[in-house]
GUTORDO-497936 format. One record per residue: residue in one letter; y negated, x, z negated of N, C-alpha, C in turn; residue number from 1. Coordinates in steps of 0.2 Angstrom, whole numbers. Each point is the difference from the previous one (the first is absolute). Example, Ala and Ser with C-alpha at 12.3 -4.5 7.8 and 13.67 -1.06 7.14 Angstrom:
residues 2
<atom><residu>A</residu><n_y>28</n_y><n_x>66</n_x><n_z>-39</n_z><ca_y>-6</ca_y><ca_x>-4</ca_x><ca_z>0</ca_z><c_y>-6</c_y><c_x>4</c_x><c_z>0</c_z><num>1</num></atom>
<atom><residu>S</residu><n_y>-5</n_y><n_x>-2</n_x><n_z>4</n_z><ca_y>-6</ca_y><ca_x>4</ca_x><ca_z>-1</ca_z><c_y>-5</c_y><c_x>-4</c_x><c_z>-3</c_z><num>2</num></atom>
//
This chain:
residues 103
<atom><residu>M</residu><n_y>-105</n_y><n_x>-15</n_x><n_z>-74</n_z><ca_y>4</ca_y><ca_x>4</ca_x><ca_z>-5</ca_z><c_y>7</c_y><c_x>-3</c_x><c_z>-1</c_z><num>1</num></atom>
<atom><residu>I</residu><n_y>1</n_y><n_x>-6</n_x><n_z>1</n_z><ca_y>7</ca_y><ca_x>-3</ca_x><ca_z>0</ca_z><c_y>4</c_y><c_x>2</c_x><c_z>6</c_z><num>2</num></atom>
<atom><residu>L</residu><n_y>-3</n_y><n_x>0</n_x><n_z>6</n_z><ca_y>4</ca_y><ca_x>2</ca_x><ca_z>5</ca_z><c_y>1</c_y><c_x>8</c_x><c_z>0</c_z><num>3</num></atom>
<atom><residu>E</residu><n_y>-5</n_y><n_x>4</n_x><n_z>-3</n_z><ca_y>1</ca_y><ca_x>7</ca_x><ca_z>-1</ca_z><c_y>6</c_y><c_x>1</c_x><c_z>-5</c_z><num>4</num></atom>
<atom><residu>T</residu><n_y>1</n_y><n_x>-4</n_x><n_z>-5</n_z><ca_y>5</ca_y><ca_x>1</ca_x><ca_z>-5</ca_z><c_y>7</c_y><c_x>-2</c_x><c_z>4</c_z><num>5</num></atom>
<atom><residu>H</residu><n_y>0</n_y><n_x>-5</n_x><n_z>4</n_z><ca_y>6</ca_y><ca_x>-2</ca_x><ca_z>3</ca_z><c_y>2</c_y><c_x>5</c_x><c_z>5</c_z><num>6</num></atom>
<atom><residu>T</residu><n_y>-5</n_y><n_x>3</n_x><n_z>4</n_z><ca_y>2</ca_y><ca_x>5</ca_x><ca_z>5</ca_z><c_y>3</c_y><c_x>6</c_x><c_z>-4</c_z><num>7</num></atom>
<atom><residu>A</residu><n_y>-4</n_y><n_x>2</n_x><n_z>-5</n_z><ca_y>3</ca_y><ca_x>6</ca_x><ca_z>-4</ca_z><c_y>7</c_y><c_x>-1</c_x><c_z>-3</c_z><num>8</num></atom>
<atom><residu>A</residu><n_y>1</n_y><n_x>-6</n_x><n_z>-2</n_z><ca_y>7</ca_y><ca_x>-1</ca_x><ca_z>-3</ca_z><c_y>5</c_y><c_x>0</c_x><c_z>6</c_z><num>9</num></atom>
<atom><residu>Q</residu><n_y>-1</n_y><n_x>-3</n_x><n_z>5</n_z><ca_y>4</ca_y><ca_x>0</ca_x><ca_z>6</ca_z><c_y>1</c_y><c_x>7</c_x><c_z>3</c_z><num>10</num></atom>
<atom><residu>T</residu><n_y>-5</n_y><n_x>4</n_x><n_z>0</n_z><ca_y>1</ca_y><ca_x>7</ca_x><ca_z>3</ca_z><c_y>4</c_y><c_x>4</c_x><c_z>-5</c_z><num>11</num></atom>
<atom><residu>L</residu><n_y>-2</n_y><n_x>-1</n_x><n_z>-7</n_z><ca_y>4</ca_y><ca_x>4</ca_x><ca_z>-5</ca_z><c_y>7</c_y><c_x>-2</c_x><c_z>0</c_z><num>12</num></atom>
<atom><residu>K</residu><n_y>2</n_y><n_x>-6</n_x><n_z>1</n_z><ca_y>7</ca_y><ca_x>-2</ca_x><ca_z>0</ca_z><c_y>3</c_y><c_x>3</c_x><c_z>6</c_z><num>13</num></atom>
<atom><residu>A</residu><n_y>-3</n_y><n_x>2</n_x><n_z>5</n_z><ca_y>3</ca_y><ca_x>3</ca_x><ca_z>6</ca_z><c_y>1</c_y><c_x>8</c_x><c_z>-1</c_z><num>14</num></atom>
<atom><residu>V</residu><n_y>-4</n_y><n_x>3</n_x><n_z>-4</n_z><ca_y>0</ca_y><ca_x>7</ca_x><ca_z>-2</ca_z><c_y>7</c_y><c_x>1</c_x><c_z>-3</c_z><num>15</num></atom>
<atom><residu>A</residu><n_y>3</n_y><n_x>6</n_x><n_z>1</n_z><ca_y>6</ca_y><ca_x>2</ca_x><ca_z>-3</ca_z><c_y>-1</c_y><c_x>1</c_x><c_z>-8</c_z><num>16</num></atom>
<atom><residu>I</residu><n_y>5</n_y><n_x>-2</n_x><n_z>-4</n_z><ca_y>-1</ca_y><ca_x>0</ca_x><ca_z>-7</ca_z><c_y>-3</c_y><c_x>7</c_x><c_z>-3</c_z><num>17</num></atom>
<atom><residu>C</residu><n_y>3</n_y><n_x>5</n_x><n_z>3</n_z><ca_y>-2</ca_y><ca_x>7</ca_x><ca_z>-3</ca_z><c_y>-7</c_y><c_x>1</c_x><c_z>2</c_z><num>18</num></atom>
<atom><residu>D</residu><n_y>-3</n_y><n_x>-3</n_x><n_z>5</n_z><ca_y>-7</ca_y><ca_x>2</ca_x><ca_z>2</ca_z><c_y>-5</c_y><c_x>-5</c_x><c_z>-3</c_z><num>19</num></atom>
<atom><residu>R</residu><n_y>2</n_y><n_x>-6</n_x><n_z>-4</n_z><ca_y>-5</ca_y><ca_x>-5</ca_x><ca_z>-2</ca_z><c_y>-5</c_y><c_x>3</c_x><c_z>-5</c_z><num>20</num></atom>
<atom><residu>A</residu><n_y>2</n_y><n_x>4</n_x><n_z>-4</n_z><ca_y>-5</ca_y><ca_x>2</ca_x><ca_z>-5</ca_z><c_y>-5</c_y><c_x>5</c_x><c_z>3</c_z><num>21</num></atom>
<atom><residu>N</residu><n_y>2</n_y><n_x>4</n_x><n_z>5</n_z><ca_y>-5</ca_y><ca_x>4</ca_x><ca_z>3</ca_z><c_y>-5</c_y><c_x>-5</c_x><c_z>4</c_z><num>22</num></atom>
<atom><residu>W</residu><n_y>3</n_y><n_x>-5</n_x><n_z>4</n_z><ca_y>-4</ca_y><ca_x>-5</ca_x><ca_z>3</ca_z><c_y>-6</c_y><c_x>-3</c_x><c_z>-4</c_z><num>23</num></atom>
<atom><residu>L</residu><n_y>2</n_y><n_x>-2</n_x><n_z>-6</n_z><ca_y>-4</ca_y><ca_x>-3</ca_x><ca_z>-5</ca_z><c_y>-6</c_y><c_x>5</c_x><c_z>-2</c_z><num>24</num></atom>
<atom><residu>L</residu><n_y>3</n_y><n_x>6</n_x><n_z>-2</n_z><ca_y>-5</ca_y><ca_x>5</ca_x><ca_z>-2</ca_z><c_y>-5</c_y><c_x>2</c_x><c_z>5</c_z><num>25</num></atom>
<atom><residu>Q</residu><n_y>2</n_y><n_x>0</n_x><n_z>6</n_z><ca_y>-5</ca_y><ca_x>2</ca_x><ca_z>6</ca_z><c_y>-5</c_y><c_x>-6</c_x><c_z>1</c_z><num>26</num></atom>
<atom><residu>R</residu><n_y>1</n_y><n_x>-6</n_x><n_z>-3</n_z><ca_y>-5</ca_y><ca_x>-5</ca_x><ca_z>1</ca_z><c_y>-3</c_y><c_x>-2</c_x><c_z>-6</c_z><num>27</num></atom>
<atom><residu>G</residu><n_y>0</n_y><n_x>4</n_x><n_z>-5</n_z><ca_y>-3</ca_y><ca_x>0</ca_x><ca_z>-6</ca_z><c_y>3</c_y><c_x>-4</c_x><c_z>-6</c_z><num>28</num></atom>
<atom><residu>A</residu><n_y>6</n_y><n_x>-1</n_x><n_z>0</n_z><ca_y>4</ca_y><ca_x>-4</ca_x><ca_z>-5</ca_z><c_y>0</c_y><c_x>4</c_x><c_z>-6</c_z><num>29</num></atom>
<atom><residu>T</residu><n_y>1</n_y><n_x>-3</n_x><n_z>-6</n_z><ca_y>1</ca_y><ca_x>3</ca_x><ca_z>-6</ca_z><c_y>8</c_y><c_x>-1</c_x><c_z>-2</c_z><num>30</num></atom>
<atom><residu>L</residu><n_y>3</n_y><n_x>6</n_x><n_z>-1</n_z><ca_y>7</ca_y><ca_x>0</ca_x><ca_z>-2</ca_z><c_y>1</c_y><c_x>3</c_x><c_z>-6</c_z><num>31</num></atom>
<atom><residu>T</residu><n_y>3</n_y><n_x>-4</n_x><n_z>-5</n_z><ca_y>1</ca_y><ca_x>3</ca_x><ca_z>-7</ca_z><c_y>7</c_y><c_x>1</c_x><c_z>-1</c_z><num>32</num></atom>
<atom><residu>P</residu><n_y>3</n_y><n_x>6</n_x><n_z>-1</n_z><ca_y>7</ca_y><ca_x>0</ca_x><ca_z>-1</ca_z><c_y>2</c_y><c_x>-2</c_x><c_z>-7</c_z><num>33</num></atom>
<atom><residu>P</residu><n_y>6</n_y><n_x>-2</n_x><n_z>-2</n_z><ca_y>2</ca_y><ca_x>-1</ca_x><ca_z>-7</ca_z><c_y>0</c_y><c_x>7</c_x><c_z>-4</c_z><num>34</num></atom>
<atom><residu>D</residu><n_y>-2</n_y><n_x>-1</n_x><n_z>-6</n_z><ca_y>0</ca_y><ca_x>6</ca_x><ca_z>-5</ca_z><c_y>7</c_y><c_x>2</c_x><c_z>-1</c_z><num>35</num></atom>
<atom><residu>P</residu><n_y>2</n_y><n_x>6</n_x><n_z>0</n_z><ca_y>7</ca_y><ca_x>2</ca_x><ca_z>-1</ca_z><c_y>2</c_y><c_x>-1</c_x><c_z>-7</c_z><num>36</num></atom>
<atom><residu>A</residu><n_y>-4</n_y><n_x>0</n_x><n_z>-5</n_z><ca_y>1</ca_y><ca_x>-1</ca_x><ca_z>-7</ca_z><c_y>-4</c_y><c_x>-5</c_x><c_z>-2</c_z><num>37</num></atom>
<atom><residu>P</residu><n_y>1</n_y><n_x>-7</n_x><n_z>1</n_z><ca_y>-5</ca_y><ca_x>-5</ca_x><ca_z>-2</ca_z><c_y>0</c_y><c_x>-1</c_x><c_z>-7</c_z><num>38</num></atom>
<atom><residu>F</residu><n_y>-5</n_y><n_x>-2</n_x><n_z>-3</n_z><ca_y>-1</ca_y><ca_x>-2</ca_x><ca_z>-7</ca_z><c_y>-1</c_y><c_x>-7</c_x><c_z>0</c_z><num>39</num></atom>
<atom><residu>T</residu><n_y>-2</n_y><n_x>-4</n_x><n_z>5</n_z><ca_y>-1</ca_y><ca_x>-7</ca_x><ca_z>0</ca_z><c_y>4</c_y><c_x>-3</c_x><c_z>6</c_z><num>40</num></atom>
<atom><residu>W</residu><n_y>1</n_y><n_x>-6</n_x><n_z>0</n_z><ca_y>4</ca_y><ca_x>-3</ca_x><ca_z>6</ca_z><c_y>-4</c_y><c_x>1</c_x><c_z>6</c_z><num>41</num></atom>
<atom><residu>D</residu><n_y>-7</n_y><n_x>-1</n_x><n_z>0</n_z><ca_y>-3</ca_y><ca_x>1</ca_x><ca_z>7</ca_z><c_y>-1</c_y><c_x>7</c_x><c_z>3</c_z><num>42</num></atom>
<atom><residu>E</residu><n_y>2</n_y><n_x>5</n_x><n_z>-4</n_z><ca_y>0</ca_y><ca_x>7</ca_x><ca_z>2</ca_z><c_y>6</c_y><c_x>1</c_x><c_z>4</c_z><num>43</num></atom>
<atom><residu>S</residu><n_y>5</n_y><n_x>-4</n_x><n_z>0</n_z><ca_y>6</ca_y><ca_x>1</ca_x><ca_z>4</ca_z><c_y>0</c_y><c_x>-4</c_x><c_z>6</c_z><num>44</num></atom>
<atom><residu>R</residu><n_y>-6</n_y><n_x>-2</n_x><n_z>2</n_z><ca_y>-1</ca_y><ca_x>-4</ca_x><ca_z>6</ca_z><c_y>-4</c_y><c_x>4</c_x><c_z>5</c_z><num>45</num></atom>
<atom><residu>A</residu><n_y>2</n_y><n_x>0</n_x><n_z>7</n_z><ca_y>-4</ca_y><ca_x>2</ca_x><ca_z>5</ca_z><c_y>-5</c_y><c_x>-5</c_x><c_z>2</c_z><num>46</num></atom>
<atom><residu>C</residu><n_y>-6</n_y><n_x>2</n_x><n_z>3</n_z><ca_y>-5</ca_y><ca_x>-5</ca_x><ca_z>2</ca_z><c_y>-3</c_y><c_x>2</c_x><c_z>6</c_z><num>47</num></atom>
<atom><residu>V</residu><n_y>-1</n_y><n_x>-5</n_x><n_z>5</n_z><ca_y>-4</ca_y><ca_x>1</ca_x><ca_z>6</ca_z><c_y>-6</c_y><c_x>-4</c_x><c_z>0</c_z><num>48</num></atom>
<atom><residu>H</residu><n_y>-6</n_y><n_x>2</n_x><n_z>2</n_z><ca_y>-6</ca_y><ca_x>-4</ca_x><ca_z>1</ca_z><c_y>-3</c_y><c_x>2</c_x><c_z>6</c_z><num>49</num></atom>
<atom><residu>F</residu><n_y>0</n_y><n_x>-5</n_x><n_z>5</n_z><ca_y>-3</ca_y><ca_x>0</ca_x><ca_z>6</ca_z><c_y>-2</c_y><c_x>-6</c_x><c_z>3</c_z><num>50</num></atom>
<atom><residu>L</residu><n_y>-6</n_y><n_x>0</n_x><n_z>3</n_z><ca_y>-4</ca_y><ca_x>-6</ca_x><ca_z>2</ca_z><c_y>0</c_y><c_x>-6</c_x><c_z>-5</c_z><num>51</num></atom>
<atom><residu>N</residu><n_y>-2</n_y><n_x>2</n_x><n_z>-6</n_z><ca_y>-1</ca_y><ca_x>-5</ca_x><ca_z>-5</ca_z><c_y>7</c_y><c_x>-4</c_x><c_z>-2</c_z><num>52</num></atom>
<atom><residu>I</residu><n_y>5</n_y><n_x>3</n_x><n_z>1</n_z><ca_y>7</ca_y><ca_x>-2</ca_x><ca_z>-2</ca_z><c_y>3</c_y><c_x>5</c_x><c_z>-4</c_z><num>53</num></atom>
<atom><residu>T</residu><n_y>3</n_y><n_x>-2</n_x><n_z>-6</n_z><ca_y>3</ca_y><ca_x>5</ca_x><ca_z>-4</ca_z><c_y>8</c_y><c_x>-2</c_x><c_z>-1</c_z><num>54</num></atom>
<atom><residu>A</residu><n_y>4</n_y><n_x>4</n_x><n_z>1</n_z><ca_y>7</ca_y><ca_x>-1</ca_x><ca_z>-1</ca_z><c_y>4</c_y><c_x>5</c_x><c_z>-4</c_z><num>55</num></atom>
<atom><residu>E</residu><n_y>5</n_y><n_x>-2</n_x><n_z>-4</n_z><ca_y>3</ca_y><ca_x>5</ca_x><ca_z>-5</ca_z><c_y>8</c_y><c_x>0</c_x><c_z>2</c_z><num>56</num></atom>
<atom><residu>G</residu><n_y>3</n_y><n_x>5</n_x><n_z>-2</n_z><ca_y>7</ca_y><ca_x>0</ca_x><ca_z>1</ca_z><c_y>3</c_y><c_x>6</c_x><c_z>-4</c_z><num>57</num></atom>
<atom><residu>T</residu><n_y>7</n_y><n_x>1</n_x><n_z>-1</n_z><ca_y>2</ca_y><ca_x>5</ca_x><ca_z>-4</ca_z><c_y>0</c_y><c_x>7</c_x><c_z>4</c_z><num>58</num></atom>
<atom><residu>S</residu><n_y>-2</n_y><n_x>0</n_x><n_z>6</n_z><ca_y>0</ca_y><ca_x>6</ca_x><ca_z>4</ca_z><c_y>-6</c_y><c_x>-1</c_x><c_z>5</c_z><num>59</num></atom>
<atom><residu>I</residu><n_y>-3</n_y><n_x>5</n_x><n_z>3</n_z><ca_y>-5</ca_y><ca_x>-1</ca_x><ca_z>5</ca_z><c_y>3</c_y><c_x>-4</c_x><c_z>6</c_z><num>60</num></atom>
<atom><residu>T</residu><n_y>6</n_y><n_x>1</n_x><n_z>2</n_z><ca_y>3</ca_y><ca_x>-3</ca_x><ca_z>6</ca_z><c_y>0</c_y><c_x>-8</c_x><c_z>-2</c_z><num>61</num></atom>
<atom><residu>E</residu><n_y>2</n_y><n_x>-2</n_x><n_z>-6</n_z><ca_y>0</ca_y><ca_x>-7</ca_x><ca_z>-2</ca_z><c_y>-7</c_y><c_x>-3</c_x><c_z>0</c_z><num>62</num></atom>
<atom><residu>A</residu><n_y>-4</n_y><n_x>4</n_x><n_z>-3</n_z><ca_y>-7</ca_y><ca_x>-2</ca_x><ca_z>-1</ca_z><c_y>-3</c_y><c_x>-1</c_x><c_z>7</c_z><num>63</num></atom>
<atom><residu>I</residu><n_y>1</n_y><n_x>4</n_x><n_z>5</n_z><ca_y>-2</ca_y><ca_x>-1</ca_x><ca_z>7</ca_z><c_y>3</c_y><c_x>-6</c_x><c_z>3</c_z><num>64</num></atom>
<atom><residu>S</residu><n_y>6</n_y><n_x>-1</n_x><n_z>-1</n_z><ca_y>4</ca_y><ca_x>-6</ca_x><ca_z>3</ca_z><c_y>-3</c_y><c_x>-6</c_x><c_z>-3</c_z><num>65</num></atom>
<atom><residu>N</residu><n_y>-2</n_y><n_x>0</n_x><n_z>-7</n_z><ca_y>-3</ca_y><ca_x>-6</ca_x><ca_z>-3</ca_z><c_y>-7</c_y><c_x>-1</c_x><c_z>2</c_z><num>66</num></atom>
<atom><residu>W</residu><n_y>-4</n_y><n_x>5</n_x><n_z>2</n_z><ca_y>-6</ca_y><ca_x>0</ca_x><ca_z>3</ca_z><c_y>0</c_y><c_x>-4</c_x><c_z>7</c_z><num>67</num></atom>
<atom><residu>I</residu><n_y>5</n_y><n_x>2</n_x><n_z>4</n_z><ca_y>1</ca_y><ca_x>-3</ca_x><ca_z>6</ca_z><c_y>1</c_y><c_x>-8</c_x><c_z>-1</c_z><num>68</num></atom>
<atom><residu>A</residu><n_y>5</n_y><n_x>-1</n_x><n_z>-4</n_z><ca_y>1</ca_y><ca_x>-7</ca_x><ca_z>-1</ca_z><c_y>-6</c_y><c_x>-4</c_x><c_z>-3</c_z><num>69</num></atom>
<atom><residu>A</residu><n_y>-4</n_y><n_x>3</n_x><n_z>-4</n_z><ca_y>-6</ca_y><ca_x>-4</ca_x><ca_z>-3</ca_z><c_y>-5</c_y><c_x>0</c_x><c_z>5</c_z><num>70</num></atom>
<atom><residu>A</residu><n_y>-1</n_y><n_x>5</n_x><n_z>4</n_z><ca_y>-5</ca_y><ca_x>-1</ca_x><ca_z>6</ca_z><c_y>2</c_y><c_x>-5</c_x><c_z>5</c_z><num>71</num></atom>
<atom><residu>L</residu><n_y>6</n_y><n_x>-1</n_x><n_z>2</n_z><ca_y>2</ca_y><ca_x>-5</ca_x><ca_z>4</ca_z><c_y>0</c_y><c_x>-7</c_x><c_z>-3</c_z><num>72</num></atom>
<atom><residu>K</residu><n_y>2</n_y><n_x>0</n_x><n_z>-6</n_z><ca_y>-1</ca_y><ca_x>-7</ca_x><ca_z>-4</ca_z><c_y>-7</c_y><c_x>-2</c_x><c_z>0</c_z><num>73</num></atom>
<atom><residu>K</residu><n_y>-5</n_y><n_x>4</n_x><n_z>-1</n_z><ca_y>-7</ca_y><ca_x>-1</ca_x><ca_z>-1</ca_z><c_y>-3</c_y><c_x>-3</c_x><c_z>7</c_z><num>74</num></atom>
<atom><residu>T</residu><n_y>3</n_y><n_x>2</n_x><n_z>6</n_z><ca_y>-3</ca_y><ca_x>-2</ca_x><ca_z>6</ca_z><c_y>1</c_y><c_x>-8</c_x><c_z>1</c_z><num>75</num></atom>
<atom><residu>P</residu><n_y>-6</n_y><n_x>-3</n_x><n_z>1</n_z><ca_y>0</ca_y><ca_x>-7</ca_x><ca_z>1</ca_z><c_y>4</c_y><c_x>-2</c_x><c_z>7</c_z><num>76</num></atom>
<atom><residu>R</residu><n_y>4</n_y><n_x>-5</n_x><n_z>-1</n_z><ca_y>4</ca_y><ca_x>-2</ca_x><ca_z>6</ca_z><c_y>-1</c_y><c_x>-7</c_x><c_z>2</c_z><num>77</num></atom>
<atom><residu>R</residu><n_y>1</n_y><n_x>-2</n_x><n_z>7</n_z><ca_y>0</ca_y><ca_x>-6</ca_x><ca_z>2</ca_z><c_y>5</c_y><c_x>-5</c_x><c_z>-3</c_z><num>78</num></atom>
<atom><residu>A</residu><n_y>-2</n_y><n_x>-6</n_x><n_z>-1</n_z><ca_y>5</ca_y><ca_x>-5</ca_x><ca_z>-3</ca_z><c_y>6</c_y><c_x>-2</c_x><c_z>5</c_z><num>79</num></atom>
<atom><residu>T</residu><n_y>-2</n_y><n_x>0</n_x><n_z>7</n_z><ca_y>5</ca_y><ca_x>-2</ca_x><ca_z>5</ca_z><c_y>5</c_y><c_x>5</c_x><c_z>1</c_z><num>80</num></atom>
<atom><residu>D</residu><n_y>-1</n_y><n_x>6</n_x><n_z>1</n_z><ca_y>5</ca_y><ca_x>5</ca_x><ca_z>2</ca_z><c_y>1</c_y><c_x>6</c_x><c_z>-4</c_z><num>81</num></atom>
<atom><residu>G</residu><n_y>-5</n_y><n_x>1</n_x><n_z>-5</n_z><ca_y>1</ca_y><ca_x>5</ca_x><ca_z>-5</ca_z><c_y>-3</c_y><c_x>7</c_x><c_z>3</c_z><num>82</num></atom>
<atom><residu>R</residu><n_y>-3</n_y><n_x>0</n_x><n_z>6</n_z><ca_y>-3</ca_y><ca_x>6</ca_x><ca_z>2</ca_z><c_y>-7</c_y><c_x>1</c_x><c_z>-3</c_z><num>83</num></atom>
<atom><residu>P</residu><n_y>-2</n_y><n_x>7</n_x><n_z>-1</n_z><ca_y>-6</ca_y><ca_x>1</ca_x><ca_z>-3</ca_z><c_y>-6</c_y><c_x>-3</c_x><c_z>4</c_z><num>84</num></atom>
<atom><residu>I</residu><n_y>-5</n_y><n_x>-2</n_x><n_z>-4</n_z><ca_y>-6</ca_y><ca_x>-4</ca_x><ca_z>3</ca_z><c_y>-4</c_y><c_x>6</c_x><c_z>3</c_z><num>85</num></atom>
<atom><residu>C</residu><n_y>-2</n_y><n_x>-2</n_x><n_z>7</n_z><ca_y>-4</ca_y><ca_x>5</ca_x><ca_z>3</ca_z><c_y>-7</c_y><c_x>-4</c_x><c_z>2</c_z><num>86</num></atom>
<atom><residu>P</residu><n_y>-5</n_y><n_x>3</n_x><n_z>-1</n_z><ca_y>-7</ca_y><ca_x>-3</ca_x><ca_z>1</ca_z><c_y>-1</c_y><c_x>-2</c_x><c_z>7</c_z><num>87</num></atom>
<atom><residu>F</residu><n_y>4</n_y><n_x>3</n_x><n_z>5</n_z><ca_y>-1</ca_y><ca_x>-2</ca_x><ca_z>7</ca_z><c_y>4</c_y><c_x>-5</c_x><c_z>3</c_z><num>88</num></atom>
<atom><residu>N</residu><n_y>5</n_y><n_x>-3</n_x><n_z>-4</n_z><ca_y>5</ca_y><ca_x>-4</ca_x><ca_z>3</ca_z><c_y>-4</c_y><c_x>-6</c_x><c_z>3</c_z><num>89</num></atom>
<atom><residu>G</residu><n_y>2</n_y><n_x>-1</n_x><n_z>6</n_z><ca_y>-3</ca_y><ca_x>-6</ca_x><ca_z>4</ca_z><c_y>-7</c_y><c_x>0</c_x><c_z>2</c_z><num>90</num></atom>
<atom><residu>Q</residu><n_y>-3</n_y><n_x>6</n_x><n_z>-1</n_z><ca_y>-7</ca_y><ca_x>0</ca_x><ca_z>2</ca_z><c_y>-1</c_y><c_x>4</c_x><c_z>7</c_z><num>91</num></atom>
<atom><residu>P</residu><n_y>-4</n_y><n_x>-2</n_x><n_z>4</n_z><ca_y>-1</ca_y><ca_x>3</ca_x><ca_z>6</ca_z><c_y>-4</c_y><c_x>7</c_x><c_z>-1</c_z><num>92</num></atom>
<atom><residu>P</residu><n_y>1</n_y><n_x>5</n_x><n_z>4</n_z><ca_y>-4</ca_y><ca_x>6</ca_x><ca_z>0</ca_z><c_y>-8</c_y><c_x>-2</c_x><c_z>0</c_z><num>93</num></atom>
<atom><residu>I</residu><n_y>-4</n_y><n_x>5</n_x><n_z>-3</n_z><ca_y>-7</ca_y><ca_x>-1</ca_x><ca_z>0</ca_z><c_y>-3</c_y><c_x>-1</c_x><c_z>7</c_z><num>94</num></atom>
<atom><residu>G</residu><n_y>-4</n_y><n_x>-4</n_x><n_z>1</n_z><ca_y>-3</ca_y><ca_x>-1</ca_x><ca_z>7</ca_z><c_y>4</c_y><c_x>-5</c_x><c_z>5</c_z><num>95</num></atom>
<atom><residu>A</residu><n_y>6</n_y><n_x>-1</n_x><n_z>-2</n_z><ca_y>5</ca_y><ca_x>-5</ca_x><ca_z>4</ca_z><c_y>-1</c_y><c_x>-7</c_x><c_z>-2</c_z><num>96</num></atom>
<atom><residu>M</residu><n_y>1</n_y><n_x>-4</n_x><n_z>5</n_z><ca_y>-1</ca_y><ca_x>-7</ca_x><ca_z>-1</ca_z><c_y>7</c_y><c_x>-3</c_x><c_z>-2</c_z><num>97</num></atom>
<atom><residu>P</residu><n_y>0</n_y><n_x>-5</n_x><n_z>-4</n_z><ca_y>7</ca_y><ca_x>-3</ca_x><ca_z>-2</ca_z><c_y>3</c_y><c_x>-3</c_x><c_z>6</c_z><num>98</num></atom>
<atom><residu>G</residu><n_y>6</n_y><n_x>2</n_x><n_z>1</n_z><ca_y>4</ca_y><ca_x>-3</ca_x><ca_z>6</ca_z><c_y>-1</c_y><c_x>4</c_x><c_z>6</c_z><num>99</num></atom>
<atom><residu>Q</residu><n_y>-4</n_y><n_x>5</n_x><n_z>0</n_z><ca_y>-1</ca_y><ca_x>4</ca_x><ca_z>6</ca_z><c_y>5</c_y><c_x>6</c_x><c_z>0</c_z><num>100</num></atom>
<atom><residu>R</residu><n_y>3</n_y><n_x>1</n_x><n_z>6</n_z><ca_y>5</ca_y><ca_x>5</ca_x><ca_z>1</ca_z><c_y>-2</c_y><c_x>7</c_x><c_z>-1</c_z><num>101</num></atom>
<atom><residu>Q</residu><n_y>3</n_y><n_x>4</n_x><n_z>-3</n_z><ca_y>-2</ca_y><ca_x>7</ca_x><ca_z>-1</ca_z><c_y>4</c_y><c_x>4</c_x><c_z>5</c_z><num>102</num></atom>
<atom><residu>S</residu><n_y>-3</n_y><n_x>5</n_x><n_z>3</n_z><ca_y>3</ca_y><ca_x>4</ca_x><ca_z>5</ca_z><c_y>1</c_y><c_x>7</c_x><c_z>-3</c_z><num>103</num></atom>
//
């Protein structure tokens, strides 16, 4: 799930800004636009909920950008170089012997 969130955030970051909302909707995200005549402060906020991460902003575009930032911040990183943790780092392929050359 963590790598899925990181991959989705990286992919969404590469999508053109005008296509980001459609990209999220095609994958099952919930986008709530701000109310044009808000009665309370939270009705004037746009909200994006996708992959158990919720982000808000004053517009859909800002909410999507905030979602990307929150998803990337939630990704665990290695202490040495800050890259995302991968469960396969340093492990040989299944059936391979450690130290054996792969062809």
